[in-house]
Backbone as CSV, one residue per row, in Angstrom:
resi,resn,N_x,N_y,N_z,CA_x,CA_y,CA_z,C_x,C_y,C_z
1,MET,0.944,-1.127,-0.033,-0.276,-0.123,0.046,0.746,0.928,-0.126
2,GLU,0.635,2.423,-0.662,0.826,3.343,-0.551,0.880,4.150,0.710
3,GLN,2.791,4.751,0.872,3.095,4.623,2.222,2.797,6.497,2.028
4,ARG,2.709,7.319,3.441,2.754,8.774,3.792,2.921,9.074,5.319
5,SER,3.266,9.878,5.503,4.283,9.962,6.625,3.538,11.056,7.471
6,ILE,4.076,10.838,9.038,3.896,11.399,10.094,5.166,11.797,10.906
7,GLY,5.253,12.914,11.406,5.845,13.364,11.685,7.060,14.353,10.902
8,ASN,8.265,14.663,12.054,9.420,16.044,11.126,10.815,15.369,11.547
9,ASP,11.591,16.348,10.892,13.035,15.597,11.331,13.099,15.729,13.191
10,THR,12.733,16.507,13.583,12.735,16.681,15.270,12.498,15.355,15.805
11,VAL,11.175,15.077,15.643,10.419,14.139,16.310,10.668,12.602,15.437
12,GLY,10.925,12.668,14.516,11.278,11.585,13.670,10.194,11.420,12.379
13,ARG,10.182,10.779,11.431,9.263,10.838,10.444,8.475,9.138,10.510
14,VAL,7.992,8.987,10.554,6.823,7.242,10.599,6.386,7.038,9.583
15,GLY,6.630,6.491,8.665,6.271,5.771,7.470,4.676,4.956,8.100
16,VAL,3.313,5.366,7.321,2.367,4.575,7.950,1.459,4.150,5.978
17,SER,0.717,3.535,6.450,-0.447,3.149,5.029,-1.116,4.090,5.156
18,ALA,-1.209,4.865,3.744,-2.219,5.912,3.183,-3.339,6.052,3.978
19,ILE,-3.976,4.715,3.911,-5.534,4.327,4.428,-5.132,3.540,6.473
20,GLY,-6.014,4.367,7.052,-5.580,3.795,8.066,-7.126,3.369,8.605
21,LEU,-7.170,2.768,9.961,-8.141,1.879,10.376,-8.845,2.611,11.590
22,GLY,-10.228,3.288,11.233,-10.771,4.099,12.288,-11.494,2.629,13.549
23,ALA,-10.840,2.930,14.651,-11.379,1.236,15.392,-12.479,1.918,16.281
24,MET,-13.161,3.062,16.509,-14.602,3.390,17.082,-15.753,2.346,16.689
25,PRO,-16.336,2.223,15.650,-17.131,0.959,15.395,-17.174,-0.330,16.342
26,LEU,-15.644,-0.356,16.534,-15.604,-1.622,17.193,-16.092,-1.703,19.059
27,SER,-16.389,-0.844,19.037,-16.625,-0.690,20.686,-17.952,0.412,20.857
28,THR,-18.235,1.082,20.171,-19.336,2.167,20.294,-20.694,1.837,19.978
29,LYS,-21.038,0.671,18.934,-21.976,0.047,18.173,-22.546,-0.733,18.767
30,GLU,-24.021,-0.183,19.070,-25.058,-1.103,19.748,-24.779,-2.710,19.626
31,ASP,-24.513,-2.187,17.843,-24.651,-3.885,17.305,-23.076,-4.149,17.299
32,ARG,-22.490,-3.853,18.141,-21.189,-3.890,17.583,-20.199,-5.706,17.389
33,PRO,-19.123,-5.279,17.086,-18.740,-7.095,16.750,-18.599,-7.524,17.991
34,SER,-18.800,-8.990,18.482,-17.742,-9.463,19.820,-16.725,-9.591,19.470
35,PRO,-16.344,-9.930,20.283,-14.419,-10.151,20.565,-13.723,-10.237,19.513
36,GLU,-14.250,-11.805,19.044,-13.416,-12.429,18.234,-13.880,-11.510,16.912
37,GLU,-14.991,-11.361,16.499,-15.342,-10.536,15.253,-14.246,-9.494,15.158
38,ALA,-14.264,-8.674,16.227,-13.596,-7.232,16.110,-12.040,-7.716,15.673
39,GLU,-11.303,-8.498,16.625,-9.959,-8.805,16.265,-10.051,-9.622,14.856
40,ALA,-10.965,-10.048,14.336,-10.726,-10.360,12.700,-10.674,-9.228,12.001
41,VAL,-11.661,-8.194,12.085,-11.041,-6.541,11.600,-9.857,-6.309,11.549
42,VAL,-9.327,-6.055,12.596,-8.028,-5.688,12.951,-6.821,-6.501,12.216
43,HIS,-6.863,-7.677,11.971,-6.354,-8.598,11.684,-6.205,-8.866,10.087
44,ALA,-7.427,-8.400,9.609,-7.871,-7.960,8.017,-7.212,-6.584,7.882
45,ALA,-7.323,-5.698,8.476,-6.386,-4.573,8.151,-5.001,-4.364,8.105
46,LEU,-4.486,-5.532,8.808,-3.268,-5.504,9.289,-2.619,-6.323,8.007
47,ASP,-3.629,-7.568,7.577,-3.130,-8.338,6.166,-3.428,-7.519,5.374
48,ALA,-4.005,-6.429,4.699,-4.354,-5.407,3.730,-3.097,-4.492,3.687
49,GLY,-2.183,-4.024,4.848,-1.413,-3.199,4.477,-1.828,-2.039,5.569
50,VAL,-2.496,-2.376,6.043,-3.045,-1.219,6.986,-1.921,-1.115,8.238
51,THR,-0.996,0.201,8.450,-0.493,0.394,9.398,-0.589,1.862,10.404
52,LEU,-1.463,2.196,10.385,-2.134,2.892,11.178,-3.435,2.803,11.488
53,VAL,-3.882,2.848,13.485,-4.969,2.089,13.580,-5.321,3.477,14.490
54,ASP,-6.204,4.265,14.708,-6.998,4.846,15.460,-7.818,4.872,16.224
55,THR,-7.708,4.841,17.720,-8.495,4.477,19.097,-8.651,5.585,19.927
56,ALA,-9.103,5.655,21.050,-9.827,6.596,22.058,-9.857,6.029,23.253
57,ASP,-9.321,6.495,24.443,-10.123,5.944,25.445,-11.392,5.997,25.582
58,ALA,-11.974,6.853,25.555,-13.443,6.961,25.554,-14.260,6.336,24.352
59,TYR,-13.901,5.834,23.829,-14.683,4.897,22.954,-14.789,3.765,23.394
60,ALA,-16.499,3.844,24.072,-16.688,3.003,24.228,-18.749,2.878,24.507
61,ARG,-19.223,1.608,24.816,-20.643,1.998,24.822,-20.954,2.937,26.239
62,ASP,-20.366,2.998,27.309,-20.895,4.073,28.386,-19.535,3.847,28.792
63,GLY,-19.683,4.893,30.090,-18.434,5.043,31.213,-17.904,3.897,31.926
64,SER,-18.913,2.678,31.862,-18.918,1.759,33.151,-17.639,0.597,31.957
65,GLU,-17.315,1.356,30.551,-16.125,-0.035,29.881,-15.238,1.116,29.394
66,PHE,-15.304,2.367,29.978,-14.007,3.142,29.541,-12.721,3.075,29.413
67,GLY,-12.005,2.849,27.458,-11.327,2.345,27.751,-11.068,0.726,26.804
68,HIS,-12.263,0.645,26.487,-12.664,-0.610,25.693,-12.024,-0.664,24.734
69,ASN,-12.057,0.174,23.425,-11.322,0.062,22.497,-9.961,0.066,22.488
70,GLU,-9.275,0.939,23.199,-8.007,0.767,23.423,-7.695,-0.636,23.817
71,SER,-8.296,-1.447,24.332,-8.062,-2.498,25.453,-8.012,-3.223,24.506
72,LEU,-9.055,-3.618,22.978,-9.449,-4.386,22.470,-8.310,-4.204,21.218
73,VAL,-8.153,-3.015,20.930,-7.148,-2.635,19.948,-5.863,-3.515,20.069
74,ALA,-5.388,-2.957,21.360,-4.021,-3.931,22.037,-4.199,-5.306,21.163
75,SER,-5.192,-5.799,22.120,-5.307,-7.627,22.451,-5.099,-8.148,20.895
76,ALA,-6.076,-7.227,19.891,-5.832,-7.657,18.808,-4.263,-7.433,17.794
77,LEU,-3.881,-6.699,18.373,-2.210,-6.399,17.605,-1.206,-7.629,18.546
78,ARG,-1.640,-8.063,19.925,-0.727,-8.732,20.547,-0.986,-10.523,19.668
79,SER,-2.387,-10.737,19.495,-2.549,-12.100,18.890,-1.761,-12.527,17.243
80,TYR,-1.980,-11.017,16.849,-1.474,-10.856,15.349,-0.448,-11.767,15.048
81,GLY,1.172,-11.220,16.190,2.066,-11.256,15.971,2.988,-10.331,15.703
82,ARG,3.726,-9.898,14.754,5.075,-8.908,14.705,4.129,-7.890,14.409
83,THR,4.159,-6.815,14.821,3.444,-5.246,14.902,4.070,-3.954,15.062
84,ASP,5.203,-4.244,15.044,6.504,-3.059,15.505,5.987,-1.979,14.085
85,ASN,5.462,-2.086,13.220,5.601,-1.237,12.015,4.024,-0.726,12.144
86,VAL,3.299,-0.883,13.235,1.831,-0.290,13.377,2.215,0.645,13.989
87,LEU,1.616,2.100,13.975,1.645,3.224,14.682,-0.191,3.332,15.074
88,VAL,-0.134,3.136,16.365,-1.265,3.500,16.749,-2.027,4.395,17.706
89,ALA,-2.718,5.621,17.217,-2.634,6.855,17.580,-4.139,6.799,18.603
90,THR,-4.044,7.125,19.660,-5.160,7.313,20.906,-5.524,8.752,20.801
91,LYS,-6.160,8.705,21.812,-6.767,10.212,21.897,-7.438,10.196,23.596
92,GLY,-6.897,11.366,24.048,-7.536,11.758,25.739,-8.497,12.881,25.973
93,GLY,-9.170,13.532,26.576,-9.653,14.681,26.678,-11.183,14.426,27.073
94,HIS,-11.644,13.343,26.395,-13.056,13.399,26.158,-13.386,12.405,27.784
95,THR,-14.410,12.733,28.479,-14.737,11.480,29.766,-16.237,11.134,28.997
96,ARG,-16.590,10.232,30.088,-18.048,9.632,29.975,-18.666,9.410,31.163
97,ARG,-19.926,9.892,31.134,-20.763,9.970,32.202,-21.880,9.273,31.605
98,GLY,-21.809,7.885,32.380,-23.223,6.728,31.576,-22.950,6.841,30.476
99,ARG,-24.061,7.300,29.533,-23.484,7.372,27.748,-23.369,8.632,27.312
100,ASP,-23.219,9.721,28.120,-23.372,10.943,27.884,-21.426,11.299,27.740
101,TRP,-21.158,12.201,26.496,-19.669,12.142,26.524,-19.622,13.775,27.117
102,GLU,-18.517,13.866,27.851,-18.335,14.967,28.685,-16.804,15.331,28.534
103,LEU,-16.307,16.134,28.719,-14.845,16.695,28.550,-13.923,17.141,29.926
104,ASP,-12.344,17.157,29.487,-11.874,17.356,30.625,-10.433,17.372,30.028
105,GLY,-10.088,18.716,29.975,-8.582,19.144,29.321,-7.915,19.541,29.786
106,SER,-8.066,19.971,31.174,-7.014,19.686,32.221,-5.772,19.231,32.213
107,PRO,-4.631,19.851,32.518,-3.206,19.125,32.401,-3.472,17.910,33.510
108,SER,-3.880,17.760,34.472,-3.744,17.035,35.431,-4.722,15.887,34.856
109,TYR,-5.568,16.099,34.114,-6.507,14.694,33.771,-5.806,14.234,32.424
110,LEU,-5.470,15.401,31.372,-4.664,14.366,30.145,-3.162,13.728,31.102
111,ARG,-2.659,14.098,31.842,-1.467,13.379,32.270,-2.144,11.967,33.041
112,SER,-3.264,11.938,33.795,-3.616,10.555,34.414,-4.398,9.511,33.126
113,ALA,-5.412,10.171,31.986,-5.597,10.148,31.058,-4.506,9.021,30.016
114,CYS,-3.557,10.153,29.953,-2.080,9.131,29.331,-1.903,7.889,30.201
115,GLU,-1.251,7.803,30.810,-0.900,7.207,31.946,-1.888,5.766,31.954
116,ALA,-3.222,6.087,31.506,-4.144,4.942,31.486,-3.873,4.694,30.293
117,SER,-3.899,5.181,29.470,-3.695,4.420,28.138,-2.988,3.630,27.744
118,LEU,-1.538,4.170,28.533,-0.276,3.196,28.358,-0.394,2.008,28.790
119,ARG,-0.927,2.017,30.116,-1.241,0.565,30.675,-2.163,-0.362,29.829
120,ARG,-3.297,0.180,29.070,-4.164,-0.520,28.268,-3.093,-0.758,26.900
121,LEU,-2.710,-0.181,26.472,-2.163,-0.019,25.298,-0.714,-1.201,25.257
122,HIS,-0.409,-1.846,26.775,0.590,-2.111,26.837,2.258,-1.530,26.271
123,VAL,2.603,0.071,25.890,3.303,0.483,25.716,4.440,1.488,26.708
124,ASP,5.796,1.502,26.402,5.958,2.491,27.520,6.211,3.870,27.116
125,ALA,5.536,3.896,25.615,5.601,5.392,25.244,4.428,5.810,23.843
126,ILE,3.199,6.253,23.970,2.450,6.249,22.738,2.985,6.991,21.645
127,GLY,2.509,6.127,20.405,3.052,6.773,19.511,2.656,7.480,18.926
128,LEU,1.174,8.528,18.927,0.785,9.029,18.496,-0.499,9.809,19.630
129,TYR,-0.176,10.647,20.490,-1.284,10.913,21.508,-2.076,12.213,21.008
130,GLN,-3.180,12.162,21.036,-4.376,13.731,20.350,-4.892,13.915,21.294
131,PHE,-4.842,15.117,21.596,-5.854,15.699,22.421,-7.712,15.830,21.693
132,HIS,-8.586,14.821,22.443,-9.596,14.956,21.382,-10.650,16.052,21.431
133,ARG,-10.927,16.933,22.309,-11.868,17.821,21.777,-11.108,19.025,22.469
134,PRO,-11.632,20.282,22.250,-11.123,21.409,23.267,-12.113,21.519,24.462
135,ASP,-12.014,21.569,25.558,-12.625,21.416,26.515,-13.077,23.340,27.041
136,PRO,-14.626,23.816,26.890,-14.211,25.098,27.177,-13.912,25.438,28.726
137,ALA,-14.170,24.262,29.081,-13.854,24.956,31.014,-12.052,24.991,30.967
138,THR,-11.780,24.602,30.116,-10.018,24.679,30.224,-9.506,25.737,29.239
139,PRO,-8.759,26.458,29.625,-8.210,27.634,28.279,-7.395,26.590,27.759
140,TRP,-7.680,26.838,26.018,-6.770,26.070,25.318,-5.077,26.126,25.688
141,GLU,-4.657,27.086,25.776,-3.408,27.293,26.251,-3.049,26.204,27.563
142,GLU,-3.680,26.394,28.611,-3.254,24.849,29.178,-3.460,23.695,28.915
143,SER,-4.238,23.500,28.374,-4.284,22.250,27.592,-3.453,21.676,26.489
144,MET,-2.716,23.039,26.090,-1.770,22.393,25.263,-0.426,22.361,26.427
145,GLY,-0.246,22.989,26.924,0.706,23.055,27.924,0.660,21.607,28.444
146,GLY,-0.382,20.890,29.321,-0.629,19.586,29.412,-0.265,18.431,28.703
147,LEU,-0.046,18.813,27.219,0.049,17.771,26.200,1.942,17.950,26.235
148,ARG,2.265,19.180,26.118,3.435,19.152,25.866,4.518,18.340,27.300
149,GLN,3.802,18.684,28.260,4.556,17.843,29.549,4.668,16.478,29.208
150,LEU,3.523,15.759,28.772,3.407,14.661,28.372,4.597,13.953,27.105
151,TYR,4.905,15.402,26.399,6.448,14.573,25.632,7.449,14.941,26.306
152,ASP,7.516,16.044,26.635,8.432,16.501,27.476,9.299,15.212,28.709
153,THR,7.940,14.451,29.337,8.536,13.373,30.280,8.532,12.249,29.459
154,GLY,8.121,12.381,27.921,8.257,10.942,27.615,7.533,9.610,27.169
155,LEU,6.265,10.363,27.921,5.033,9.533,27.691,4.843,9.053,26.392
156,VAL,4.996,9.975,25.745,4.324,10.241,24.325,5.238,10.482,22.918
157,ARG,5.678,10.125,21.990,6.520,10.095,21.243,6.111,11.592,20.123
158,MET,4.831,11.526,20.012,4.054,12.880,19.185,2.931,12.910,19.436
159,LEU,2.140,14.149,19.280,1.116,15.005,19.492,0.335,15.443,18.427
160,GLY,-0.859,15.173,18.611,-1.746,15.564,17.741,-2.990,16.119,18.664
161,ILE,-3.769,17.326,17.560,-4.715,17.739,17.909,-6.410,16.956,17.491
162,SER,-7.795,17.520,17.919,-8.729,16.673,17.146,-9.560,17.813,17.025
163,ASN,-10.329,18.572,16.384,-11.701,19.354,16.164,-11.077,20.345,16.621
164,ALA,-10.140,20.914,15.857,-9.494,22.344,16.236,-9.258,23.490,15.006
165,ASN,-9.901,24.406,15.483,-9.676,25.786,14.113,-8.373,25.837,13.975
166,ILE,-8.347,26.951,13.192,-6.730,27.346,12.668,-6.304,28.265,13.657
167,ALA,-7.108,29.153,14.484,-6.327,29.948,15.557,-5.647,28.807,16.422
168,GLN,-6.486,27.880,17.326,-6.448,26.545,17.788,-4.971,26.253,17.318
169,ILE,-5.100,25.754,16.253,-3.737,24.711,15.446,-2.612,25.634,15.728
170,ASP,-2.669,26.973,15.543,-1.484,27.901,15.352,-1.299,27.895,16.833
171,VAL,-1.940,28.355,18.053,-1.330,28.281,19.405,-0.944,27.053,20.122
172,ALA,-1.390,25.989,19.133,-0.578,24.587,19.412,0.805,24.426,18.824
173,ARG,0.969,24.875,17.624,2.210,25.085,17.207,2.973,25.730,17.874
174,SER,2.703,26.696,18.433,3.439,27.783,19.461,3.955,27.107,20.667
175,ILE,2.683,26.294,21.039,3.385,25.813,22.332,4.008,24.411,22.262
176,LEU,3.524,23.590,21.172,3.721,22.102,20.911,5.352,22.201,20.300
177,GLY,5.713,23.430,19.359,6.763,22.918,18.304,6.546,21.792,17.394
178,ASP,7.877,21.551,16.788,7.617,20.079,16.177,7.221,18.796,17.001
179,ALA,6.559,18.880,18.326,5.811,17.587,19.046,4.736,17.428,18.291
180,LEU,3.992,18.789,17.584,2.669,18.443,16.798,3.045,18.473,15.624
181,VAL,2.211,16.626,15.514,2.617,16.194,14.278,1.179,16.127,13.097
182,SER,-0.140,16.146,14.042,-1.790,15.583,13.127,-2.385,16.370,13.614
183,VAL,-3.572,17.022,12.774,-4.692,17.716,13.176,-5.859,16.317,12.561
184,GLN,-6.739,16.067,13.433,-7.711,15.252,13.176,-9.437,16.275,13.483
185,ASN,-9.955,16.109,12.240,-11.165,17.043,11.944,-11.921,16.076,11.422
186,GLN,-13.308,16.747,11.337,-14.357,16.026,10.532,-14.196,16.283,9.364
187,PHE,-14.382,15.610,8.114,-14.541,15.981,6.653,-14.820,14.875,5.687
188,SER,-15.647,15.082,4.994,-16.211,14.010,4.162,-17.199,14.921,2.817
189,PRO,-17.320,14.362,1.914,-18.097,14.664,0.900,-19.117,15.908,1.325
190,GLY,-19.550,15.161,2.647,-21.000,16.199,2.941,-20.510,17.488,3.869
191,TRP,-19.513,17.081,4.049,-18.829,17.794,5.093,-17.686,18.478,4.944
192,ARG,-17.608,19.532,4.204,-16.341,20.431,3.575,-16.053,21.462,4.543
193,PHE,-16.722,21.689,5.607,-16.034,23.063,6.439,-14.854,23.167,6.939
194,SER,-14.147,21.930,7.278,-12.885,22.519,7.694,-11.920,22.273,6.573
195,ALA,-11.934,22.847,5.326,-11.204,22.948,4.066,-10.024,24.182,4.355
196,ASP,-10.401,24.843,4.926,-9.392,25.809,5.779,-8.455,25.291,6.235
197,GLU,-8.722,24.691,7.682,-8.090,23.498,8.405,-7.404,22.807,7.860
198,LEU,-7.988,22.069,6.542,-6.876,21.143,6.026,-5.785,21.906,5.351
199,ALA,-5.897,23.167,4.304,-5.216,23.828,3.522,-4.062,24.237,4.894
200,HIS,-4.380,24.956,5.713,-3.226,25.058,6.881,-2.337,23.747,7.277
201,CYS,-3.273,22.741,7.353,-2.151,22.041,8.020,-1.162,21.324,6.789
202,ARG,-1.403,21.424,5.490,-0.739,21.404,4.258,0.110,21.815,4.408
203,SER,0.220,23.423,4.426,1.246,24.482,4.194,1.969,24.570,5.171
204,HIS,1.767,23.032,6.447,2.683,23.829,7.831,3.428,22.029,7.874
205,GLY,2.881,21.340,6.788,3.367,19.675,6.609,2.642,18.935,8.183
206,LEU,1.662,18.864,8.772,0.816,18.611,9.432,0.141,17.550,8.562
207,ALA,0.518,16.023,9.396,-0.989,15.210,8.827,-1.942,15.778,9.477
208,TRP,-2.925,15.441,8.473,-4.672,15.335,8.486,-5.286,14.358,8.539
209,LEU,-5.979,13.964,9.490,-6.685,12.812,9.539,-8.084,12.830,9.733
210,PRO,-8.864,12.909,8.484,-10.520,13.062,8.653,-11.197,11.958,9.168
211,TRP,-11.737,12.054,10.412,-13.031,11.784,11.143,-13.865,11.678,10.363
212,SER,-14.705,10.470,9.878,-16.086,10.358,9.641,-15.700,10.612,7.725
213,PRO,-14.958,10.143,7.613,-14.376,10.314,6.023,-15.699,10.078,4.995
214,PHE,-16.962,9.195,5.512,-17.732,8.596,4.674,-19.121,9.549,5.321
215,GLY,-18.783,10.417,6.480,-19.969,11.133,6.661,-20.805,10.482,8.478
216,GLY,-19.764,9.908,8.595,-20.369,9.186,10.029,-21.263,7.667,10.143
217,VAL,-21.178,7.219,11.053,-21.647,5.624,11.224,-22.843,5.378,10.781
218,SER,-24.037,6.377,11.287,-25.070,6.592,10.681,-25.476,6.918,9.036
219,ALA,-24.426,7.637,8.481,-24.861,7.949,6.976,-24.134,7.052,6.123
220,ALA,-23.319,6.494,6.596,-22.284,5.513,5.238,-23.115,4.828,4.899
221,GLY,-24.102,4.486,5.331,-24.986,3.302,4.381,-25.710,4.015,3.117
222,SER,-25.877,4.985,3.132,-26.602,5.982,2.246,-25.261,6.833,1.356
223,LEU,-24.389,6.361,1.820,-23.462,7.518,0.698,-23.791,7.394,-0.843
224,ASP,-23.880,6.360,-1.011,-24.641,6.501,-2.707,-25.628,7.345,-2.670
225,ALA,-26.662,7.824,-2.395,-27.730,8.645,-2.363,-26.983,10.196,-1.914
226,ALA,-26.343,10.110,-0.853,-25.910,11.537,-0.300,-24.890,11.911,-1.558
227,ALA,-24.252,11.223,-2.314,-22.568,11.922,-2.763,-23.106,11.225,-4.285
228,PRO,-24.096,11.330,-4.858,-24.497,11.111,-6.460,-23.340,11.443,-7.102
229,ALA,-22.334,12.342,-7.292,-21.102,12.861,-7.813,-19.994,11.388,-7.609
230,PHE,-19.927,10.472,-6.612,-19.274,10.018,-6.051,-19.680,8.460,-6.448
231,ALA,-20.994,8.345,-6.410,-21.639,7.436,-6.179,-21.562,6.837,-8.720
232,GLU,-21.735,8.175,-9.044,-21.257,7.762,-10.563,-19.867,7.298,-10.695
233,VAL,-18.902,8.149,-10.252,-17.623,7.832,-10.657,-17.523,6.641,-10.215
234,ALA,-17.946,5.888,-9.314,-17.860,4.591,-8.557,-18.134,3.718,-9.522
235,GLY,-19.547,4.202,-10.337,-20.204,3.286,-11.475,-18.966,2.850,-12.389
236,GLU,-18.410,4.184,-13.102,-17.322,4.392,-13.879,-16.265,3.336,-13.887
237,LEU,-15.885,3.636,-12.415,-14.277,2.446,-11.967,-14.367,1.278,-11.929
238,GLY,-16.025,0.737,-11.596,-16.612,-0.626,-11.231,-15.997,-0.996,-9.521
239,VAL,-16.111,0.046,-8.811,-15.708,-0.087,-7.540,-16.965,0.707,-6.368
240,SER,-16.340,0.562,-5.608,-17.260,1.184,-4.406,-17.165,2.250,-4.431
241,VAL,-18.407,3.247,-3.940,-18.344,4.458,-3.589,-17.595,5.162,-2.381
242,TYR,-17.162,3.809,-1.845,-16.610,4.069,-0.081,-14.914,4.190,-0.906
243,GLN,-14.279,3.467,-1.823,-13.280,3.619,-1.983,-12.672,5.042,-3.033
244,VAL,-13.792,5.478,-3.940,-13.647,6.686,-4.638,-13.975,7.700,-3.778
245,THR,-14.754,7.638,-2.251,-14.286,8.556,-1.439,-13.240,8.836,-0.888
246,LEU,-12.447,7.795,-0.561,-10.843,7.609,0.189,-10.306,8.196,-0.787
247,ALA,-10.024,7.916,-2.029,-9.011,7.996,-2.803,-9.146,9.377,-3.238
248,TRP,-10.439,9.991,-2.996,-10.761,11.759,-3.120,-10.346,12.490,-1.969
249,HIS,-10.496,12.018,-0.771,-9.277,12.149,0.131,-8.040,12.191,-0.016
250,LEU,-7.286,11.080,-0.320,-5.989,11.228,-0.672,-5.417,12.020,-1.538
251,ALA,-6.217,12.544,-2.635,-5.911,13.414,-3.514,-6.181,14.979,-3.241
252,GLN,-6.648,14.747,-2.095,-6.942,16.481,-1.573,-5.206,17.191,-1.208
253,ALA,-4.616,16.152,-0.610,-3.198,16.837,0.195,-2.255,15.357,0.083
254,ASP,-0.892,15.365,0.254,-0.347,14.372,0.481,-0.031,14.179,2.133
255,VAL,-0.920,15.199,2.772,-0.651,15.036,4.305,-1.705,14.648,4.575
256,VAL,-2.755,14.226,3.839,-4.230,13.649,4.192,-3.823,11.778,4.642
257,LEU,-4.642,11.227,5.655,-4.436,10.038,5.920,-6.238,9.712,6.366
258,PRO,-6.667,9.255,5.685,-7.954,8.881,6.247,-8.126,7.594,7.046
259,ILE,-9.310,7.492,7.673,-9.105,6.715,8.959,-10.406,6.138,9.009
260,PRO,-11.261,5.402,7.844,-12.406,4.995,8.209,-12.681,3.831,8.961
261,GLY,-13.903,4.005,9.509,-14.588,2.995,10.432,-14.709,1.611,10.070
262,ALA,-14.782,0.499,10.570,-14.922,-0.744,10.002,-15.688,-1.461,11.287
263,SER,-16.793,-2.701,11.039,-16.661,-2.971,11.667,-16.658,-4.596,11.203
264,ARG,-16.859,-4.958,9.991,-16.562,-6.095,9.041,-14.850,-6.305,8.344
265,PRO,-14.387,-7.349,8.460,-13.295,-7.628,7.678,-13.074,-6.602,6.183
266,ALA,-14.566,-7.301,5.858,-14.631,-7.027,4.013,-14.548,-5.625,3.894
267,SER,-15.329,-4.618,5.145,-15.407,-3.318,4.804,-14.191,-2.465,4.708
268,ILE,-12.990,-3.117,5.911,-11.517,-2.421,5.626,-10.842,-2.887,4.599
269,VAL,-10.933,-4.251,4.280,-10.499,-4.253,3.129,-10.511,-3.560,1.610
270,ASP,-11.780,-3.544,1.499,-12.394,-2.591,0.280,-11.580,-1.115,0.701
271,SER,-12.147,-0.595,1.766,-11.711,0.711,2.049,-9.748,0.585,1.519
272,ALA,-9.334,-0.425,2.236,-7.684,-0.244,2.019,-7.370,-0.107,0.319
273,ALA,-8.176,-0.754,-0.474,-7.733,-0.841,-1.986,-7.962,0.202,-2.309
274,ALA,-8.594,1.059,-1.450,-8.666,2.636,-2.197,-7.468,3.475,-2.185
275,ALA,-6.395,3.143,-1.824,-4.995,3.545,-1.684,-4.138,3.508,-3.229
276,ASP,-4.795,2.403,-3.730,-4.364,2.064,-5.422,-5.461,2.844,-6.197
277,LEU,-6.135,3.534,-5.905,-7.214,4.124,-6.614,-7.091,5.159,-7.455
278,VAL,-7.069,5.346,-8.940,-6.029,6.632,-9.839,-7.378,7.152,-10.279
279,LEU,-8.124,8.308,-9.892,-8.783,8.998,-10.479,-8.263,10.198,-11.509
280,SER,-8.686,10.048,-12.499,-8.532,11.173,-13.330,-9.084,12.355,-13.684
281,PRO,-8.384,13.559,-13.562,-8.219,14.727,-13.640,-9.600,15.479,-13.956
282,ASP,-10.276,14.769,-13.986,-11.930,15.155,-14.465,-12.716,14.451,-13.465
283,GLN,-12.842,13.364,-13.398,-13.392,12.805,-12.464,-13.287,13.177,-10.706
284,LEU,-12.018,13.922,-10.434,-11.243,15.000,-9.386,-12.301,15.766,-9.160
285,ALA,-12.654,16.467,-10.793,-12.654,18.118,-10.450,-14.094,17.904,-10.413
286,ARG,-14.990,16.764,-11.166,-16.244,16.468,-10.349,-16.760,15.936,-9.174
287,LEU,-15.757,15.539,-8.661,-15.943,15.200,-7.031,-16.028,16.558,-6.193
288,ASP,-14.858,17.605,-6.490,-14.248,18.355,-5.596,-15.632,19.451,-6.019
289,ALA,-16.232,19.376,-6.928,-17.663,20.155,-7.189,-18.803,19.701,-6.446
290,GLY,-18.780,18.381,-5.872,-19.733,17.985,-4.845,-20.372,16.865,-5.683
């Protein structure tokens, strides 16, 4: 599979697959896979050449099983065999109260969350640790300072932020320096409101990880209807609309690393094939137009 990089000369550059695996559906869906089925999804991704897996401590059905997704990913990687080429990206800063999603971006919470993630992932340092979402109760600069402490103390190798605007990206750059290597924001054919942030990341060499690249779990099944231009191109090429969508993401910039979710092996195998899909200039123009 095509390789793209995360990092820079200061923290090091890590080559990863152009298509990653978003592990969230393996834990948060009401009809989520069994542990054995979830393991098969992760293994199918690895077999297909995926070397970037995105998780988070808050990916669970509710607060009683906080950390479910990280533990699942760690278990699946251990049972696969050699996975030292796999970059696991996790996130902290979201909390769960029952089924509700809440926030805590305080430095003290981020430290405790990171330490818990280290234990669940069975690693000495997290490859890529991302601040999940801005916390209105904590100044952004304080949250970024907390992230910087995690890097300075060696608990994480690289840092990322998620759900951030351009101003927040620039503050993060000023505080985190070269330790900041990625931004994970929502972006899809039907949600292009973060296009300016994507361009900003491209200009500064920050990896862009679009979450919900198909529009989200509830919308993915109707992507054909929601994105007719993408369905049309898929018909021309004889591939799924999902492959076309991911190929379009990749064509936006060489810093883009889509992380499609999957709850079946066939889904991630299909998504991984998008790395080799070539779209013509005419097709890209039609897709860019909507």
